[in-house]
Structures are given as C-alpha cells and as structure tokens.
N, C-alpha and C positions, 0 to 999 in steps of 0.2 A: 501437504507432506509434513509429517511430524518428525520423522526419523530419516537419517541418511540411508540410502540403499546399500552402500558399500560397507560402512562400519557400524551402522545402527546408532549413530550419535543422535541424541534428541535435540532438535533445533529449539533454541530458546527465543523469547521475544527480543532479547538484546542482539542475537545473531541476525534476526530479520531486520531490526532497526538499523544495524550497522550497514547492511547491504543497501538499504534505502538511502541512508544519509550519504554514503560514499558514491551513490549514483552508479553502482556497478552494473545493474541490470540483471544480476543473477545472485543466487544464494549459494554461498560457499561453506562447505563443511570445515570446521577448524581442525578436525582430527586427520582426515585423509585428503583434504583439499579437493574433493569432488565438487563440481559446479552444477547447479540446477537452475534452469531458466523457467520462468512462469509462462504457461500458455494462457492466452486470454480465454475466458469462459463467458457464457451468457450471464451467469450470476454476477460476475465482476462488472460487466457492462451495465447491468440492471442496477447494481449498487451505486456506481458512479453517476448514472443518469438520475436516480432518485435523490441522491444527496445534492446534486447541482440544482435540480428543480425545486426541492423543498427549501434549500438555503436561499435561492433566488426569491421565492415567495416570502420568506421571513424578512429578507433585507429590503423588500419593497416597502415594508411598513416603517423602516428606520429612515427618518428624514434628517439628513445632515446637510448643512450648507456647503461644506467642502467635499467635493466629489473624490478627491484623492484620499481623504480620510475614510470615506465610505468604502471605497474599493480596497483599501488596505485592511480595513476591519473585516471585510468579506473574505479576503485571502487568508488572513490569520485564523479565521473560523473554519474555512473549507479545507485548507491544506491538512491539518491534523485529522480531520474526519475522513478524508479520502485515504490518508496513509494508514488509518486503522484497519482497513480491509486487508492491506498487504502485511501488516504486522501480526495480526492474529492468525493462529494456525487453524484455519477453517478447512472443512472437508471439501469446500468448493474449489480450492486451489488445485490446479493441475500443473505438475512440473515435468520437465523432460531433462534428462542428464546431458550435459554438454560434453562433447568429445575433447580429450586433452590435447 
C-alpha cells in the first residue's frame, strides 16, 4: 500500500519505519489516523526464509571464539535486512483497514 485509502496520503519510508520502531503492529496515517494492518503473504514468508537461510550459510564461515559476539553480530546483520521488507513500499504487501 503506497497511499491511504481514506485521504490518499502517500506513506513515506519514515512513516513505515516509525510504525516498526514503535512496535505498533500497524501502519497509521498521519493525516486521518486510519490504521492498516499487514496481512502475511507468501512473498513475505519466502523473503524471511531466504534471508535467514542465506545469512546462516554466511555466518557458518565466520569463526569467532566468543559465541556471544558471533550471535550478536548475526543479529545486528539480520535485523535490518528483515526490516527492509517492511519498510519498502512493495506491491507484495497486503493491508487491511482496522476498524476504529
């Protein structure tokens, strides 16, 4: 969803990022306060699965003696990559309007 259904406000990347950082679970329009919740799609599951598999394969080649450092580095890499799917306005996203 690129625009709000009610007021046609174009959602920006910062609007999407704010909804993720605040852990709201929904996208809120700043103009009319309409709320939209993401519906899980096959493409989203596929993206998450591929990112986790590929990053796991990459991090098996990194040998660190400290396992806490290794898993911290893994989390610092994977988290922004997984968030990129939710931040970018892709046509794969399906939203439904939440009732007030």
